[in-house]
matplotlib code that plots the C-alpha trace (Angstrom):
import matplotlib.pyplot as plt

x = [-33.2, -32.8, -30.4, -29.3, -25.7, -24.8, -21.5, -20.3, -23.8, -25.2, -27.9, -28.1, -30.1, -28.6, -30.3, -28.3, -28.7, -29.1, -26.1, -23.9, -20.5, -19.3, -16.4, -18.7, -20.8, -17.6, -16.7, -20.2, -19.9, -16.4, -17.7, -20.8, -19.2, -15.9, -13.7, -10.0, -8.2, -4.4, -1.6, 2.0, 4.8, 3.3, -0.2, -3.3, -6.8, -9.7, -13.5, -15.2, -18.9, -20.6, -23.9, -25.4, -22.2, -19.9, -17.4, -18.2, -15.5, -15.0, -15.6, -19.1, -22.4, -25.2, -27.5, -24.8, -25.0, -28.7, -28.8, -32.4, -34.6, -34.3, -31.3, -28.9, -25.1, -22.6, -19.6, -16.3, -13.1, -10.2, -6.4, -4.3, -0.8, 1.9, 4.7, 7.8, 10.1, 9.8, 11.9, 12.2, 12.7, 15.0, 13.7, 10.0, 10.2, 7.8, 8.0, 7.2, 5.8, 7.2, 4.4, 6.5, 6.8, 9.0, 11.4, 12.7, 14.7, 16.8, 17.6, 20.3, 20.2, 20.1, 16.8, 15.3, 16.5, 14.6, 11.4, 12.2, 12.8, 9.4, 7.7, 9.4, 10.6, 14.2, 17.0, 19.1, 22.2, 20.7, 20.3, 21.6, 20.0, 21.2, 20.5, 18.8, 22.3, 23.5, 25.5, 25.5, 24.1, 25.9, 24.2, 26.4, 25.5, 22.3, 19.8, 20.6, 24.2, 22.9, 20.6, 17.5, 14.4, 10.7, 9.4, 12.9, 12.9, 15.7, 16.7, 17.0, 19.8, 20.6, 23.6, 24.6, 23.0, 20.4, 17.4, 15.9, 16.6, 15.0, 12.0, 11.5, 11.6, 9.0, 6.7, 7.4, 8.5, 10.8, 12.0, 13.0, 14.9, 16.7, 17.7, 19.4, 21.3, 25.0, 27.6, 29.9, 29.5, 29.4, 27.2, 24.9, 24.4, 23.7, 21.2, 19.3, 19.0, 17.8, 15.2, 13.9, 13.7, 11.7, 9.5, 8.7, 7.8, 5.5, 4.1, 5.2, 4.7, 6.4, 9.5, 9.7, 9.6, 12.3, 14.6, 14.1, 14.9, 18.1, 19.3, 18.5, 17.6, 14.7, 16.5, 19.7, 20.6, 20.6, 23.9, 25.7, 27.1, 30.5, 32.0, 31.2, 32.4, 35.2, 33.2, 31.9, 31.9, 30.0, 27.3, 23.6, 22.3, 19.4, 21.7, 21.3, 17.5, 16.3, 13.5, 11.3, 11.4, 10.2, 7.3, 6.3, 6.5, 4.4, 1.9, 2.4, 0.9, 1.4, 5.1, 5.5, 4.0, 6.4, 9.3, 8.3, 7.8, 11.2, 12.9, 11.6, 14.6, 12.6, 10.5, 13.5, 15.3, 16.0, 16.5, 18.9, 16.6, 16.4, 12.8, 11.5, 9.0, 6.2, 7.1, 7.3, 3.9, 2.4, 4.0, 2.4, -0.9, -1.1, -3.6, -3.5, 0.3, 0.4, -2.0, -0.1, 3.3, 1.9, 0.4, 3.8, 5.8, 3.6, 3.4, 5.4, 7.7, 7.0, 9.6, 9.3, 9.2, 9.6, 7.8, 9.8, 8.4, 9.2, 11.4, 13.6, 13.7, 14.9, 17.6, 18.8, 18.9, 20.9, 23.3, 23.8, 24.5, 27.1, 28.8, 28.9, 30.4, 33.2, 33.8, 34.3, 36.5, 34.8, 33.8, 33.4, 29.7, 29.0, 27.1, 29.7, 31.4, 34.7, 34.0, 35.2, 36.5, 39.2, 42.3, 41.5, 37.9, 36.4, 36.0, 33.8, 34.6, 32.4, 34.0, 37.1, 36.2, 34.1, 30.4, 28.8, 25.3, 24.1, 21.1, 22.6, 20.5, 21.7, 22.6, 24.6, 26.5, 28.3, 28.8, 30.9, 29.9, 26.3, 25.1, 24.1, 27.7, 28.1, 24.9, 26.0, 26.9, 30.4, 30.8, 30.3, 33.6, 33.6, 33.3, 35.3, 33.3, 32.1, 30.6, 26.9, 26.3, 24.7, 21.3, 22.9, 26.2, 28.1, 28.2, 31.0, 30.1, 29.7, 25.9, 23.9, 22.2, 19.0, 16.3, 12.8, 10.1, 7.5, 4.5, 4.0, 2.5, 0.8, -1.1, -2.1, -3.6, -5.5, -6.9, -8.1, -9.8, -11.5, -12.7, -14.3, -16.1, -17.4, -18.1, -21.5, -20.8, -20.2, -17.5, -14.4, -13.5, -11.7, -8.5, -8.3, -9.1, -6.2, -3.9, -5.0, -4.5, -1.1, 0.2, 2.8, 2.9, -0.6, -1.3, -3.6, -6.1, -9.5, -12.3, -16.0, -18.5, -19.9, -23.6, -25.9, -29.1, -30.7, -32.7, -31.6, -29.8, -31.2, -29.8, -27.3, -28.0, -25.1, -24.4, -23.4, -19.6, -19.5, -21.4, -19.2, -16.0, -17.4, -18.2, -14.7, -13.0, -15.2, -14.1, -10.5, -10.5, -12.2, -9.5, -6.7, -8.1, -9.3, -6.7, -9.5, -11.6, -15.4, -15.7, -13.1, -14.8, -18.1, -16.5, -14.8, -18.1, -19.8, -17.1, -17.4, -21.2, -21.0, -19.7, -23.2, -24.1, -27.2, -28.8, -30.5, -28.7, -30.8, -30.1, -26.4, -26.7, -28.4, -25.6, -23.0, -24.8, -24.9, -21.2, -20.3, -22.3, -20.8, -17.3, -17.9, -19.5, -16.6, -14.1, -16.2, -16.3, -12.6, -11.8, -14.0, -12.4, -8.9, -9.7]
y = [6.5, 3.0, 0.5, -3.0, -4.2, -7.9, -8.9, -12.5, -13.9, -10.9, -8.6, -5.2, -2.1, 1.4, 4.8, 7.1, 10.2, 9.9, 12.1, 10.1, 9.1, 5.5, 6.2, 7.2, 4.1, 2.0, 3.7, 3.0, -0.7, -0.9, 0.6, -1.5, -4.9, -4.0, -4.9, -4.5, -2.9, -2.8, -2.1, -3.4, -3.9, -6.9, -5.4, -3.8, -4.9, -2.8, -2.9, -3.2, -2.4, -4.0, -2.9, -4.4, -6.2, -3.2, -2.1, 1.4, 4.0, 6.1, 9.4, 8.4, 9.4, 7.0, 9.0, 9.1, 5.4, 5.0, 3.5, 4.1, 3.2, -0.5, -1.2, -4.0, -3.6, -6.4, -5.8, -7.8, -7.7, -7.9, -7.8, -5.9, -7.3, -4.8, -5.5, -6.9, -5.0, -2.6, -2.7, 0.5, -0.4, 2.1, 1.1, 1.5, 4.0, 1.9, 0.6, -3.1, -4.4, -7.7, -9.5, -12.3, -13.7, -11.9, -14.9, -13.5, -11.0, -13.9, -15.3, -14.3, -11.7, -14.4, -15.7, -12.2, -11.8, -14.9, -13.3, -10.0, -11.9, -13.6, -10.2, -8.1, -10.7, -9.5, -12.2, -12.2, -11.3, -8.0, -6.2, -5.8, -4.6, -1.7, -0.5, 2.9, 4.4, 3.1, 0.1, -2.9, -6.1, -9.3, -12.7, -14.5, -12.1, -12.2, -9.3, -8.7, -7.9, -4.8, -3.8, -4.5, -4.2, -4.6, -1.8, -1.0, 0.2, -1.3, -0.1, -2.2, -1.0, -2.3, -2.1, 1.4, 2.3, -0.5, 1.4, 2.2, -1.3, -3.1, -0.7, -1.7, -5.4, -4.9, -3.1, -5.5, -2.7, -4.3, -1.1, 0.4, -2.8, -2.8, 0.8, 0.4, -2.8, -2.8, -3.0, -5.3, -8.9, -10.7, -8.0, -8.1, -11.9, -11.5, -8.7, -10.9, -13.7, -11.2, -9.8, -13.3, -14.1, -11.0, -11.4, -15.0, -13.9, -11.1, -12.9, -10.4, -12.4, -10.0, -9.6, -13.4, -14.0, -11.4, -12.9, -16.4, -15.1, -13.7, -17.2, -17.2, -20.7, -20.9, -23.8, -21.8, -20.3, -16.5, -16.6, -13.5, -10.3, -10.8, -8.4, -11.1, -14.1, -15.0, -14.7, -18.2, -18.7, -15.5, -16.0, -16.7, -20.2, -18.9, -17.6, -21.1, -20.5, -20.4, -18.4, -21.5, -21.7, -18.1, -18.8, -21.9, -20.0, -17.1, -19.4, -18.0, -20.7, -19.1, -18.5, -22.1, -23.3, -21.1, -22.5, -26.1, -25.6, -24.0, -27.0, -29.9, -29.8, -27.3, -30.1, -31.7, -28.4, -28.2, -25.1, -24.6, -26.7, -29.5, -28.8, -29.2, -26.7, -29.2, -29.4, -25.6, -25.1, -27.7, -26.0, -22.6, -24.3, -23.3, -25.9, -25.0, -25.1, -28.4, -30.1, -28.8, -30.0, -33.3, -33.9, -33.0, -35.2, -38.3, -37.8, -39.7, -38.6, -40.4, -41.1, -42.9, -46.4, -45.7, -44.0, -42.9, -41.6, -38.0, -38.8, -41.2, -38.7, -35.9, -38.3, -39.1, -35.4, -34.5, -37.3, -36.0, -32.4, -33.6, -35.7, -32.8, -30.5, -33.1, -33.9, -30.4, -27.8, -25.0, -22.1, -24.1, -24.8, -21.3, -22.7, -23.2, -20.1, -19.9, -20.1, -17.2, -13.9, -12.8, -10.9, -7.2, -7.5, -5.6, -7.6, -6.5, -8.1, -7.6, -5.0, -4.4, -2.6, 0.5, -0.5, -0.5, -1.2, 2.3, 2.5, 5.3, 6.1, 5.3, 8.9, 9.4, 6.1, 7.4, 4.1, 5.0, 1.8, 3.1, 4.6, 7.8, 9.0, 8.3, 10.1, 13.4, 16.1, 17.5, 21.0, 23.8, 25.5, 29.2, 30.6, 33.7, 36.9, 37.8, 40.9, 40.7, 39.8, 42.4, 41.8, 41.2, 39.5, 38.6, 34.9, 32.9, 34.0, 37.7, 37.6, 39.5, 37.3, 38.9, 37.5, 37.3, 39.2, 37.2, 39.2, 40.7, 44.2, 44.1, 40.9, 42.3, 45.4, 43.1, 41.1, 44.1, 45.6, 42.3, 42.0, 45.5, 44.6, 41.2, 42.1, 40.5, 37.2, 33.9, 32.5, 33.8, 33.3, 30.0, 31.7, 33.5, 30.3, 28.5, 31.2, 30.8, 27.0, 27.3, 29.6, 27.5, 29.7, 28.7, 25.2, 23.0, 22.4, 21.0, 23.1, 22.1, 23.3, 26.8, 26.8, 29.0, 28.4, 31.8, 30.9, 32.4, 30.2, 29.7, 31.8, 30.1, 30.5, 30.5, 31.5, 35.0, 35.6, 36.0, 32.8, 30.9, 32.2, 31.3, 27.7, 27.3, 28.5, 26.1, 23.2, 24.3, 24.6, 21.2, 19.6, 21.2, 20.2, 16.7, 15.7, 14.5, 16.1, 16.2, 13.3, 11.2, 12.0, 10.7, 7.5, 7.1, 7.6, 5.0, 2.5, 3.0, 2.7, -0.5, -2.3, -2.3, -5.4, -6.1, -2.8, -2.4, -0.5, 2.6, 2.7, 2.4, 5.3, 7.4, 6.5, 7.6, 10.9, 11.6, 10.7, 13.0, 15.9, 15.3, 15.4, 18.7, 20.2, 19.0, 20.7, 23.9, 24.0, 23.3, 26.0, 28.5, 27.6, 27.9, 31.3]
z = [13.9, 15.1, 13.3, 14.2, 14.4, 14.1, 15.8, 16.6, 17.0, 18.9, 17.5, 19.1, 18.4, 18.4, 18.2, 16.0, 13.9, 10.1, 9.7, 12.0, 10.6, 10.2, 12.5, 15.3, 14.9, 15.2, 18.4, 19.8, 18.8, 20.4, 23.7, 23.8, 23.1, 24.9, 21.9, 22.5, 19.5, 19.5, 17.1, 17.1, 14.6, 13.0, 12.4, 13.9, 14.8, 13.5, 13.1, 9.7, 9.0, 6.1, 4.5, 1.3, 0.7, 0.8, 3.5, 4.9, 5.2, 8.3, 6.5, 5.2, 6.8, 7.2, 4.9, 2.2, 1.5, 1.9, 5.4, 6.6, 9.6, 10.8, 8.5, 9.6, 9.6, 10.0, 12.2, 12.0, 13.9, 11.4, 11.5, 9.0, 8.7, 8.3, 5.8, 7.4, 5.0, 2.1, -1.0, -3.1, -6.8, -8.4, -11.9, -11.4, -8.5, -6.5, -3.0, -2.7, 0.6, 1.6, 3.5, 5.0, 8.5, 11.0, 10.8, 7.5, 9.5, 10.9, 7.5, 4.9, 2.3, -0.4, 0.9, 0.7, -2.8, -3.8, -2.6, -4.4, -7.6, -7.3, -6.8, -9.6, -12.0, -12.2, -12.2, -9.1, -11.1, -12.3, -9.0, -5.5, -2.2, -0.2, 3.3, 3.9, 4.4, 1.0, 2.2, -0.2, 1.2, 0.3, 0.0, 2.5, 5.4, 7.5, 7.6, 11.3, 10.4, 8.7, 11.6, 9.6, 11.7, 10.9, 8.6, 7.2, 3.6, 1.5, -2.0, -5.1, -7.4, -10.9, -13.1, -14.3, -17.6, -17.3, -16.0, -19.4, -20.7, -17.8, -17.9, -21.5, -20.6, -17.8, -20.3, -23.1, -25.5, -28.0, -29.7, -26.3, -25.4, -28.8, -28.3, -25.0, -25.8, -25.2, -28.0, -26.0, -27.2, -23.8, -22.2, -25.2, -24.9, -21.2, -21.8, -24.3, -21.7, -19.1, -21.6, -22.3, -18.6, -17.7, -20.8, -19.8, -16.2, -17.3, -20.4, -23.1, -26.3, -28.8, -26.7, -26.2, -29.9, -30.6, -28.0, -29.4, -32.9, -31.5, -30.6, -26.9, -25.6, -23.0, -21.2, -21.0, -17.6, -17.3, -15.6, -14.3, -15.8, -17.5, -14.9, -12.3, -14.3, -11.9, -8.7, -8.6, -4.8, -4.1, -6.7, -5.8, -6.4, -8.5, -11.3, -12.9, -13.3, -16.9, -18.6, -18.7, -14.9, -14.7, -17.1, -15.1, -11.8, -13.1, -14.8, -18.4, -20.5, -23.9, -23.1, -22.0, -25.3, -27.3, -25.3, -25.8, -29.5, -29.7, -28.0, -26.0, -23.7, -21.6, -20.2, -18.4, -17.5, -13.8, -11.6, -8.7, -6.4, -8.9, -9.9, -13.5, -14.9, -14.2, -10.5, -10.3, -11.9, -9.6, -6.6, -7.5, -8.4, -12.1, -13.3, -17.0, -17.1, -15.2, -17.7, -20.7, -19.4, -18.4, -21.9, -23.4, -21.0, -21.7, -25.5, -28.1, -30.9, -34.2, -36.8, -40.1, -38.6, -34.9, -32.1, -29.0, -25.7, -25.0, -22.0, -24.1, -26.9, -24.6, -23.2, -26.7, -27.6, -24.5, -25.2, -28.8, -27.6, -25.1, -27.8, -30.2, -27.5, -26.8, -30.5, -31.7, -30.0, -28.3, -30.5, -33.8, -33.2, -32.0, -29.0, -26.2, -24.7, -22.9, -19.1, -17.0, -18.2, -20.7, -20.0, -20.1, -19.1, -16.2, -13.0, -10.1, -6.7, -3.7, -1.3, -3.4, -6.6, -7.2, -7.2, -10.6, -9.4, -8.5, -10.9, -13.0, -16.0, -19.5, -20.2, -17.0, -17.2, -20.2, -22.0, -25.1, -26.8, -27.1, -30.3, -28.5, -28.3, -32.0, -32.9, -31.3, -33.8, -33.6, -32.2, -34.6, -35.7, -35.5, -39.0, -40.0, -40.1, -43.6, -45.1, -46.0, -49.6, -51.8, -53.4, -56.8, -57.5, -60.5, -61.4, -62.9, -66.4, -65.5, -65.4, -62.8, -60.3, -58.8, -56.5, -58.1, -56.4, -54.4, -55.7, -59.1, -58.8, -62.2, -61.3, -57.9, -59.6, -62.1, -59.2, -57.4, -60.4, -61.2, -57.6, -57.7, -61.0, -59.7, -56.1, -55.7, -57.6, -55.9, -58.2, -60.0, -63.6, -64.5, -65.4, -62.1, -60.2, -61.9, -60.8, -57.2, -57.4, -58.9, -56.1, -54.4, -51.3, -50.2, -48.7, -50.6, -47.9, -48.9, -47.5, -46.9, -49.5, -49.0, -48.0, -50.3, -48.3, -47.6, -44.5, -41.2, -38.7, -35.2, -32.4, -30.1, -26.4, -24.0, -20.4, -19.6, -19.6, -15.9, -15.2, -17.6, -15.9, -12.5, -13.7, -15.2, -12.1, -10.0, -12.2, -12.0, -8.2, -7.9, -10.0, -8.0, -4.6, -5.4, -8.0, -10.3, -13.0, -12.6, -15.1, -13.2, -9.9, -11.3, -12.5, -9.1, -7.2, -9.5, -8.9, -5.1, -5.3, -7.3, -4.2, -2.8, -4.7, -2.8, -3.9, -7.3, -10.0, -9.6, -5.9, -6.6, -9.0, -6.3, -3.8, -6.4, -6.9, -3.2, -2.8, -5.7, -4.3, -0.8, -2.2, -3.9, -0.8, 1.4, -0.9, -0.9, 2.9, 3.1, 0.6, 2.5, 5.8, 4.4, 3.1]

ax = plt.figure().add_subplot(projection="3d")
ax.plot(x, y, z, "-o")
ax.set_aspect("equal")
plt.show()
C-alpha cells in the first residue's frame, strides 16, 4: 500500500503494509529525511503525524484509523518542553509542573512562591516550600543554595491542621470550611480572609458570599498567620495582596462584581507592586473584567443635589475612614486591630522554633480548640457486676411485673383454621385484614396491585449459566487489566475517534469500533502470554 507524507514542503511516497504501526512510519520518515531527534534537560524533539486533523499515536496501526491507499499524512517536527521544577501539593496530592525558563533556578525562593501562588491560588502566607530531603526553604535564599537542579520535585506544606480547611476552600464547600475553622479569635479572622482569597481566585460564589457576610473586606490584605505577626522583616511582599487582586488575576468577573457592590474601595486597592485590579486584569488580558472595571471607574455617584466622579468619591471615603481611625481609639469601632502579637501568643521564627508547617491533618494536629475534642464521648466507667434479673419482679407497690408475649397462641390458631377454610379465595375478611394492618411489628410498605389476569406469561430466554459466567469473567478481567469498564472504554474510544474532524461521523464511529475491538484483543493476547 502506497501512502504520501508531506514534510516541510516535500511530498514523498512510501510503500507500507496496511498493518504497519505509526511508530514504524515515523522511523521511516526520520531515516528518509535525516531528521535529528535529541533530548536534553530542557525538552525533547519528536515527530508528529497528522491524519484527518488528528495526531496519530505510536501504538496505532494504519488500518485501525482508516488510512487507506493513497492517503496523505502530514509530518511535523515539534519540541516538548520539560518542566523546570515540580511542586508536590500536600493538600491536593498532585504534582504541579512549573513550565518556566531555566533562569528561575538562579532566582530566590520568594520568586518561585509567586509562581506557585498563581498556579494553585493559595496565599503565600499559608504554605512553605521544602526540599526533597524535607529542609524548609526560606524566601531570602536562592534556589541554588538548596542544590535545586532542573527536574527537582519540591514539596508544598501548609499549616498543621489546615489540610481539610484548605481542601474545602479549593472545592468551594462552605459546610466543610465552617467545620474546620479554628476557635482562636485571631486565627479565625485570618482563616476567613484566606477563604475569601481562595474563593475569589477559583470563582466560588457561595463561599464568597459567606465570607463577605462574616465581615471580611475584599480590599483588606490577607496578611500572615498570627504566629508570624512579629516577623515583619522575613515576610513575603505578597502578604499585602487582597482577595480583589486574586479575582482580577484569575479573571473572575462575577466575583469582581460582588466585591465592587460590597465596597467601591476595591477599585483603587493596590497590591504589593502598586497595581490596581484594573491594571492586573489588563496585564493578564481578561477583557470582560477590564471593560467592567473601566465602566465603574469612569462612572459617577449621584446624591440629592450633587454628582461626584467615582475617583473623587473614593478619595473622600478613604479620607473619612482615616479620620475615623484617628478620632476613635483602636478597638471601639471594631475595625482596627492591634498590630503585632499579644503576650502569651505562639510565635514562629524561621530556624529557631519547631516548624508548624508540616501538613498534618486536622485529626493528627490535635487542636484542643476544635469541636471534635469536645464531641468525643467520655470513656465508659466499668459497671459493677449484677445478677441477671428474673422474668418477673415485684414493683414498688408489690405487684408482679411480667413481660407480655409477642404472639397470642389463640389468635394464631384462629388464623390457621380460617386459612384452611378459605384456601382458594383471593381476599380475606375485613376483620382479619384490620388485624394484619394493626400489627406494629410489620412495616407498612405499599405493594403493587396483584395481577389477576389468567393468560400465560411469555417465556424468558437467557444464556446458559456457563456462557453467562464466562461473559462476566471476561468483563471482570477487562476491567482489571484496562482500568475501565466496557462502557467507559467505549466512551473513551469515541472521544479519541472524534479527533478525526475531517472524517464524517459514521466514519468516526467505525474508527471507534475498531479501536475498541483492538483494545480488547490486545488485552486478550497479553493475558494469554502472561499465562
